[in-house]
Structure formats: structure tokens, C-alpha cells
C-alpha positions as CSV (number, residue, x, y, z in Angstrom):
1,X,102.5,127.3,70.4
2,X,100.6,127.1,67.1
3,X,100.4,130.9,66.9
4,X,104.2,131.1,67.2
5,X,104.7,128.6,64.4
6,X,102.2,130.4,62.2
7,X,104.0,133.7,62.8
8,X,107.4,132.2,61.9
9,X,105.9,130.7,58.7
10,X,104.3,134.0,57.8
11,X,107.7,135.8,58.2
12,X,109.5,133.1,56.1
13,X,106.9,133.4,53.4
14,X,107.4,137.2,53.3
15,X,111.2,136.8,53.1
16,X,110.8,134.3,50.3
17,X,108.6,136.6,48.3
18,X,111.0,139.5,48.9
19,X,114.0,137.5,47.7
20,X,112.1,136.2,44.6
21,X,111.2,139.8,43.8
22,X,114.8,141.0,44.1
23,X,116.1,138.2,41.8
24,X,113.4,139.0,39.3
25,X,114.1,142.8,39.4
26,X,117.8,142.0,38.7
27,X,116.9,139.8,35.8
28,X,114.6,142.5,34.5
29,X,117.4,145.0,34.8
30,X,119.5,142.7,32.6
31,X,116.7,142.6,30.0
32,X,116.5,146.4,30.0
33,X,120.3,146.7,29.5
34,X,120.1,144.2,26.6
35,X,117.5,146.4,24.9
36,X,119.5,149.6,25.5
37,X,122.6,147.8,24.2
38,X,120.9,146.8,21.0
39,X,119.3,150.2,20.4
40,X,122.5,152.1,20.9
41,X,124.8,149.4,19.6
42,X,126.9,149.2,22.8
43,X,128.7,145.9,22.3
44,X,130.3,145.4,25.7
45,X,126.9,146.2,27.4
46,X,125.2,143.7,25.0
47,X,127.7,141.0,25.9
48,X,127.2,141.7,29.7
49,X,123.4,141.8,29.5
50,X,123.2,138.7,27.3
51,X,125.3,136.6,29.7
52,X,123.5,138.0,32.7
53,X,120.1,137.0,31.2
54,X,121.4,133.5,30.4
55,X,122.8,133.1,33.9
56,X,119.7,134.4,35.6
57,X,117.2,132.3,33.6
58,X,119.4,129.2,33.9
59,X,119.6,129.5,37.6
60,X,115.9,130.3,37.9
61,X,115.2,127.1,36.0
62,X,117.6,125.1,38.3
63,X,116.0,126.5,41.5
64,X,112.4,126.0,40.4
65,X,113.2,122.5,39.1
66,X,114.0,121.4,42.6
67,X,110.4,122.0,43.8
68,X,108.2,121.8,40.7
69,X,108.0,121.6,36.9
70,X,109.1,125.1,35.5
71,X,106.1,126.9,34.0
72,X,104.1,123.7,34.7
73,X,105.9,121.9,31.7
74,X,106.8,118.3,32.7
75,X,110.4,118.5,31.6
76,X,112.4,115.3,32.5
77,X,114.5,115.6,35.7
78,X,112.5,118.5,37.1
79,X,110.4,118.6,40.3
80,X,113.2,116.6,41.8
81,X,112.1,116.8,45.5
82,X,108.4,115.7,44.8
83,X,109.5,113.0,42.4
84,X,112.1,111.6,44.8
85,X,110.4,112.2,48.1
86,X,110.3,108.5,49.1
87,X,114.0,108.0,48.1
88,X,115.0,111.1,50.0
89,X,113.2,109.8,53.1
90,X,115.0,106.4,52.8
91,X,118.4,108.1,52.3
92,X,117.8,110.5,55.2
93,X,116.8,107.6,57.5
94,X,119.9,105.6,56.5
95,X,122.1,108.6,56.9
96,X,120.9,109.4,60.4
97,X,121.0,105.8,61.6
98,X,124.5,105.0,60.0
99,X,126.3,108.3,60.5
100,X,124.7,109.8,63.7
101,X,123.5,106.8,65.8
102,X,127.0,105.3,66.5
103,X,128.2,104.6,70.0
104,X,131.6,106.3,69.5
105,X,130.1,109.6,68.3
106,X,127.2,109.7,70.8
107,X,129.4,108.8,73.8
108,X,131.7,111.7,73.2
109,X,128.8,114.1,72.8
110,X,127.1,112.8,75.9
111,X,130.3,113.2,78.0
112,X,130.8,116.7,76.7
113,X,127.2,117.7,77.2
114,X,126.9,116.4,80.8
115,X,123.1,115.8,80.8
116,X,122.6,115.8,84.5
117,X,124.2,119.2,85.1
118,X,122.5,120.7,82.0
119,X,119.1,119.4,83.0
120,X,119.5,120.4,86.6
121,X,120.6,123.9,85.6
122,X,117.5,124.1,83.4
123,X,115.2,123.1,86.3
124,X,116.9,125.5,88.8
125,X,116.2,128.5,86.5
126,X,113.2,130.3,87.9
127,X,111.5,130.8,84.5
128,X,111.8,127.1,83.6
129,X,110.6,125.9,87.0
130,X,107.5,128.1,86.7
131,X,107.0,126.9,83.1
132,X,107.0,123.2,84.2
133,X,104.8,124.2,87.2
134,X,102.3,125.9,84.8
135,X,102.1,122.7,82.7
136,X,101.4,120.7,85.8
137,X,98.8,122.9,87.4
138,X,97.1,123.9,84.2
139,X,97.0,120.4,82.5
140,X,98.1,117.5,84.7
141,X,96.2,118.3,88.0
142,X,92.9,119.5,86.5
143,X,93.1,116.4,84.1
144,X,93.5,114.1,87.1
145,X,90.7,115.7,89.0
146,X,88.3,115.4,86.0
147,X,89.4,111.8,85.3
148,X,89.1,110.5,88.8
149,X,85.6,109.2,89.8
150,X,84.4,110.9,93.0
151,X,82.5,107.8,94.2
152,X,85.6,105.6,93.7
153,X,87.8,108.0,95.7
154,X,85.2,108.2,98.5
155,X,85.0,104.4,98.5
156,X,88.8,104.2,98.7
157,X,89.0,106.7,101.6
158,X,86.2,104.9,103.4
159,X,87.9,101.5,103.0
160,X,91.3,102.8,104.0
161,X,89.8,104.6,107.0
162,X,88.0,101.5,108.2
163,X,91.0,99.2,107.5
164,X,93.4,101.4,109.5
165,X,90.8,101.9,112.3
166,X,90.5,98.2,112.8
167,X,94.3,97.8,113.2
168,X,94.2,100.2,116.2
169,X,93.8,98.7,119.7
170,X,91.9,101.6,121.3
171,X,91.8,99.9,124.7
172,X,95.6,100.4,124.9
173,X,95.3,104.1,124.2
174,X,92.5,104.4,126.8
175,X,94.6,102.5,129.4
176,X,97.6,104.7,128.8
177,X,95.5,107.8,129.1
178,X,93.7,106.8,132.3
179,X,96.9,105.5,133.9
180,X,98.7,108.8,133.3
181,X,95.6,110.6,134.6
182,X,95.6,108.5,137.8
183,X,99.4,108.8,138.4
184,X,99.3,112.5,138.1
185,X,96.2,112.7,140.4
186,X,94.5,114.8,137.8
187,X,91.5,112.4,137.9
188,X,90.3,114.0,141.2
189,X,90.1,117.4,139.5
190,X,88.5,115.9,136.4
191,X,85.8,114.0,138.4
192,X,85.1,117.1,140.6
193,X,84.6,119.2,137.5
194,X,82.4,116.6,135.9
195,X,80.2,116.3,139.0
196,X,79.9,120.1,139.4
197,X,78.8,120.3,135.7
198,X,76.2,117.6,136.4
199,X,74.9,119.6,139.4
200,X,74.5,122.7,137.3
201,X,72.8,120.8,134.5
202,X,70.5,119.1,137.0
203,X,69.3,122.5,138.4
204,X,68.8,123.8,134.9
205,X,66.7,120.8,133.8
206,X,64.5,120.1,136.8
207,X,61.4,120.7,134.6
208,X,62.5,117.7,132.4
209,X,62.3,115.4,135.5
210,X,58.9,116.8,136.3
211,X,57.6,116.1,132.8
212,X,59.0,112.6,132.8
213,X,57.3,111.9,136.2
214,X,54.0,113.2,134.9
215,X,54.1,111.0,131.8
216,X,54.9,108.0,134.0
217,X,52.3,108.4,136.9
218,X,48.8,106.9,136.7
219,X,46.1,109.2,135.2
220,X,43.8,108.7,138.2
221,X,46.3,110.3,140.6
222,X,45.3,113.7,139.0
223,X,48.9,114.8,139.4
224,X,48.7,114.9,143.2
225,X,51.8,112.8,143.7
226,X,53.8,114.3,140.8
227,X,55.3,117.1,142.7
228,X,56.4,114.9,145.6
229,X,57.9,112.3,143.3
230,X,59.7,115.0,141.3
231,X,61.1,116.6,144.4
232,X,62.2,113.2,145.8
233,X,64.0,112.3,142.5
234,X,65.6,115.7,142.2
235,X,66.7,116.0,145.8
236,X,68.1,112.4,145.8
237,X,70.1,113.1,142.6
238,X,71.3,116.5,143.9
239,X,72.4,115.2,147.3
240,X,74.2,112.3,145.6
241,X,76.1,114.6,143.3
242,X,77.0,117.1,146.0
243,X,78.3,114.4,148.3
244,X,80.2,112.8,145.5
245,X,81.8,116.1,144.6
246,X,83.6,116.2,148.0
247,X,87.1,114.5,147.7
248,X,86.8,112.7,151.1
249,X,83.4,111.2,150.5
250,X,82.8,107.5,150.3
251,X,81.2,107.9,146.9
252,X,84.3,109.6,145.6
253,X,86.5,106.7,146.9
254,X,84.2,104.2,145.2
255,X,84.5,106.1,141.9
256,X,88.3,106.0,142.2
257,X,88.3,102.3,143.1
258,X,86.0,101.6,140.1
259,X,88.3,103.6,137.8
260,X,91.3,101.5,139.0
261,X,89.4,98.3,138.5
262,X,88.3,99.4,135.1
263,X,91.9,100.1,134.0
264,X,93.0,96.7,135.3
265,X,90.2,94.9,133.6
266,X,90.9,96.8,130.3
267,X,94.6,95.8,130.5
268,X,94.0,92.1,131.3
269,X,90.6,91.2,129.8
270,X,90.5,90.5,126.1
271,X,86.7,90.5,126.3
272,X,86.7,94.0,127.8
273,X,89.2,95.2,125.1
274,X,87.0,93.8,122.4
275,X,84.0,95.5,123.8
276,X,85.8,98.9,123.9
277,X,87.1,98.5,120.3
278,X,83.7,97.5,119.1
279,X,82.2,100.5,120.8
280,X,84.6,102.9,119.0
281,X,84.2,101.1,115.7
282,X,80.4,101.2,116.1
283,X,80.7,105.0,116.6
284,X,82.8,105.2,113.4
285,X,80.2,103.4,111.5
286,X,77.5,105.9,112.3
287,X,76.1,107.8,109.3
288,X,77.2,111.2,110.5
289,X,80.8,110.0,110.8
290,X,80.7,108.3,107.4
291,X,79.2,111.4,105.8
292,X,82.1,113.4,107.2
293,X,84.7,111.0,105.9
294,X,83.1,111.0,102.4
295,X,83.1,114.8,102.5
296,X,86.9,114.9,102.9
297,X,87.6,114.2,99.2
298,X,85.1,116.9,98.0
299,X,86.7,119.4,100.4
300,X,90.1,118.5,99.1
301,X,89.0,118.7,95.5
302,X,87.3,122.0,96.0
303,X,90.3,123.5,97.9
304,X,92.6,122.4,95.0
305,X,90.3,123.9,92.3
306,X,90.0,127.2,94.3
307,X,93.7,127.4,94.7
308,X,94.5,126.7,91.0
309,X,92.0,129.4,90.0
310,X,94.2,132.0,91.6
311,X,96.8,131.5,88.8
312,X,100.0,133.2,89.7
313,X,99.0,133.4,93.4
314,X,98.3,129.7,93.6
315,X,100.0,128.1,96.6
316,X,100.1,124.7,94.8
317,X,101.9,126.3,91.8
318,X,104.5,128.0,93.9
319,X,105.0,124.8,95.8
320,X,105.5,122.8,92.6
321,X,107.9,125.4,91.2
322,X,109.9,125.3,94.5
323,X,109.9,121.5,94.5
324,X,111.2,121.5,90.9
325,X,114.0,123.9,91.8
326,X,114.9,122.0,94.9
327,X,115.0,118.8,92.9
328,X,117.5,120.5,90.5
329,X,119.7,121.8,93.3
330,X,119.6,118.4,95.0
331,X,120.9,116.7,91.9
332,X,123.8,119.2,91.6
333,X,124.7,118.8,95.2
334,X,124.9,115.0,94.9
335,X,127.8,114.0,92.7
336,X,126.9,110.4,93.0
337,X,123.4,111.2,91.6
338,X,125.0,113.2,88.8
339,X,127.2,110.3,87.9
340,X,124.3,107.9,88.0
341,X,122.2,110.0,85.7
342,X,125.0,110.5,83.2
343,X,125.9,106.8,83.3
344,X,122.2,105.9,82.8
345,X,122.1,108.1,79.7
346,X,125.4,106.9,78.5
347,X,124.8,103.2,79.0
348,X,121.1,102.4,79.1
349,X,119.5,105.1,77.0
350,X,122.3,105.0,74.5
351,X,122.1,101.2,74.2
352,X,118.3,101.5,73.4
353,X,119.1,104.0,70.7
354,X,121.9,101.9,69.2
355,X,119.9,98.7,69.3
356,X,116.9,100.4,67.6
357,X,118.7,102.7,65.2
358,X,117.4,100.7,62.2
359,X,113.9,101.2,63.5
360,X,114.6,105.0,64.0
361,X,115.9,105.2,60.4
362,X,112.7,103.3,59.1
363,X,110.6,105.7,61.2
364,X,112.2,108.7,59.5
365,X,111.7,107.1,56.1
366,X,108.1,106.2,56.7
367,X,107.3,109.6,58.1
368,X,108.7,111.4,55.0
369,X,106.8,108.9,52.7
370,X,103.6,109.8,54.5
371,X,103.9,113.5,53.8
372,X,101.9,115.0,51.0
373,X,104.1,115.7,48.0
374,X,103.0,119.3,47.4
375,X,103.2,120.0,51.1
376,X,106.8,118.7,51.3
377,X,107.8,121.0,48.4
378,X,106.1,123.9,49.9
379,X,107.6,123.4,53.4
380,X,111.2,122.9,52.0
381,X,110.9,125.9,49.7
382,X,109.7,127.9,52.7
383,X,112.7,126.8,54.7
384,X,115.5,127.2,52.1
385,X,113.9,129.0,49.2
386,X,115.1,132.5,50.4
387,X,118.7,131.3,50.4
388,X,118.3,129.6,47.0
389,X,117.2,133.0,45.5
390,X,120.8,134.1,46.0
391,X,121.8,131.5,43.4
392,X,119.6,133.3,40.9
393,X,121.0,136.7,41.9
394,X,124.6,135.4,41.8
395,X,123.9,133.6,38.4
396,X,122.7,136.9,36.9
397,X,125.7,138.9,38.3
398,X,128.4,136.3,37.6
399,X,126.9,135.6,34.2
400,X,127.1,139.2,33.3
401,X,130.7,139.5,34.5
402,X,131.7,136.4,32.6
403,X,130.1,137.7,29.5
404,X,132.0,141.0,29.8
405,X,135.2,139.0,30.4
406,X,134.6,136.9,27.3
407,X,133.9,140.1,25.3
408,X,137.2,141.6,26.6
409,X,139.2,138.5,25.6
410,X,137.5,138.5,22.2
411,X,138.5,142.2,21.7
412,X,142.1,141.5,22.6
413,X,142.3,138.4,20.3
414,X,140.7,140.4,17.5
415,X,143.2,143.3,17.9
416,X,146.1,140.8,17.8
417,X,144.8,139.1,14.7
418,X,144.3,142.5,12.9
């Protein structure tokens, strides 16, 4: 943005220098013609060049006197802009507040402009949507990520997680799940699979039973009873699991009966429900679970940063741009919304402007007063100086023509008298 302004100012400065040079060359040409006219006694050329020099120098004085003292000499009523900067600011502020900020004029302009449609058209344009998206993903989102304290976010997520978790009655969920399981008779298949898995794990971990038995038997037995005890424990567990895995076994029936009683107790017993809920909440309070919850924010933050680093390929940027375009299209498709936006601008925003127009005028005046005097002159000359050089050029040309015309009239009058 600053580079663009600097480039524009550089171009304006070059144009100003070029126009000043052109006006000076034309004045110099008038001087040369004046010398030639005097040397060769060409009266009409002398009259033309004299008047051209007078016109050129007078208009040079007038143009320069707007911005500074000509030749640095403090002639009265010169350097008009620097000398009257504060007054110009006050008049400009009054002019804007009195002539522009009137309800009648602004209402007509607002109705003609149709802010809602113009704004939505601007948002729908692909280039503009991506421009806004760029501003958001390059400035807003990274700024928010840097500003937000990680520990505060982690604490917020932790508090929200625990708060929402305590509002859930897990016993109801468990009852619903178990009842649907029982009604569909899938529990038989589930219990069978669990028992078969236990049988396989028991076979694979027989050595653990033996080690446990050894560590529990008296030292004086010299391990003589370890093997028998191990075999007894293993065979007892194995036989129990094998028998329970048969659908028609008494153990299986007891498991089914226990499951039904458990469901009933869970439905009717507040104490049982509280125990189940406390069990789940106790699991959620474990360090491993809390560490995972705390890591959610860092994962989100890292994912956002990695996505934004992809620039034009960023999914977030594309999503923001699409959202902006959809927002613009949504406004245009909703005539009620269009009317609401236009009425808001026409009534509310306009009322704020009208009610504060004196303050706006004072703001303009105070802003102009705060500008450096030399800087104001330089900026204004840069903006309008090139056009003002045409006054010098025209003064030289018109002065010369007027001088020639006066000479011609003088000749005619002289011939009539003679």
C-alpha cells in the first residue's frame, strides 16, 4: 500500500517538474523574442514578446504566491495557503458539514446508490472475496492465535468438557444399549465371543498363573506343590469358561439373568446410576484422558497454522472466500434483507452522521490545523501544481496575443490620426 502511494507521488512530482519546465521554456522563448525584436527593431514582435513576458511573470507570481513567498521575499498577501491553513481547515469543515451532511441530499444519494446491492456485488466478485479472505487469514487469524493464551484455552476446554460430561446421565445410555442388545438377542453372540477370547488368552498366559502361584506358596515347600496348584487353578478356570461358552449351560443362563437384573437395577436404582456415572467421570479425570483433552487445542492450532502456511492452497482461505461470496449471494436473494440493510443505512447510520455533523466538521478543521505548514503546501502543490502551470502557459500566450492586438489597434488609430 505504501509503495503504491510512493509511486503515485513520484509520478506526480515528475509531472509537476515537467510542467514547470514547459512554462519556463515558453517564458524564455518570449524573452528571446523580445531581444530579437529590439535588435532588429521589429515593433509588432516587441509588443507581442513584452506582453507575453508580463503575462508569464505575473501568472508565475500568482501561482507561486499560493504556496510560498516568491523568491523567498515576504511580500504581503503571498504564501496564502500556509498563512491561512487554519482558516482553510475551518471553512472546509463548515462547508462539508453544512453543504454535504444534510438529510435531504444524503437520502437521495443513498437511495440511488443502493448500498446493500452494491456491497453484495462487491463481495460476490471472486477477486474481492479473495482479497477479504487474504486479510482475514494473513492478519486476523494469526493475530488471534498469537493473542490467545494457550493455557487459558486449555483450561476453558477442560472446564467445558467436565461441565458437559457431568450433565450426561451415562446410566441411561448404558441401559438403552444393553436393552437393545438383549432384545435383538445379540448378547448371546457377544458373551460367546468374549468367553472364547478369554479361553484363548488363558491358554496363552498359563505361565503367568504359574509365576503367581510360585510367589504365593511357602518357601519351605520347595516348589513341590506349585505345579499341582497351577494345574488346578488353570483347569478350573478353563473348564468354567468352556462350559460357560455353551449357550445351554447353567452358567450362561446365570449370566443372562445377571445381565437382566443389572439393567433393571440400573433403570430403577439412583444409587446404581450414581455409581456408574462416578465410574465414567473417574475415568475422564485420569491423567491420560486430561492430557489428551489438553492436547486438542495444540492440535487445532498446529493444523490451522500448517493450513495457512500453504497460502493459495489453504483450505481455510478457500472456505472463508466461499463463505464471503455465499454471504453476498444470500443478501441479494433476500429482498427483505436488502431492504433492512438499506433502511438501516438510510435511517440509523444517516441519523448518526447528521447528529454528529458538527463534530465531523470540527474533526476536519482540527486535522488540517495539525498538519505541518510546509507539508500542506508541498502536498497541495503536488496534487494541483501541474494544472496550475497551465495558468502560467496561458498567461504567456494570452498576454502575447493581447499585446499584439493592442499594437494592431494602436497602428490603426495612428493611421487614422495621420
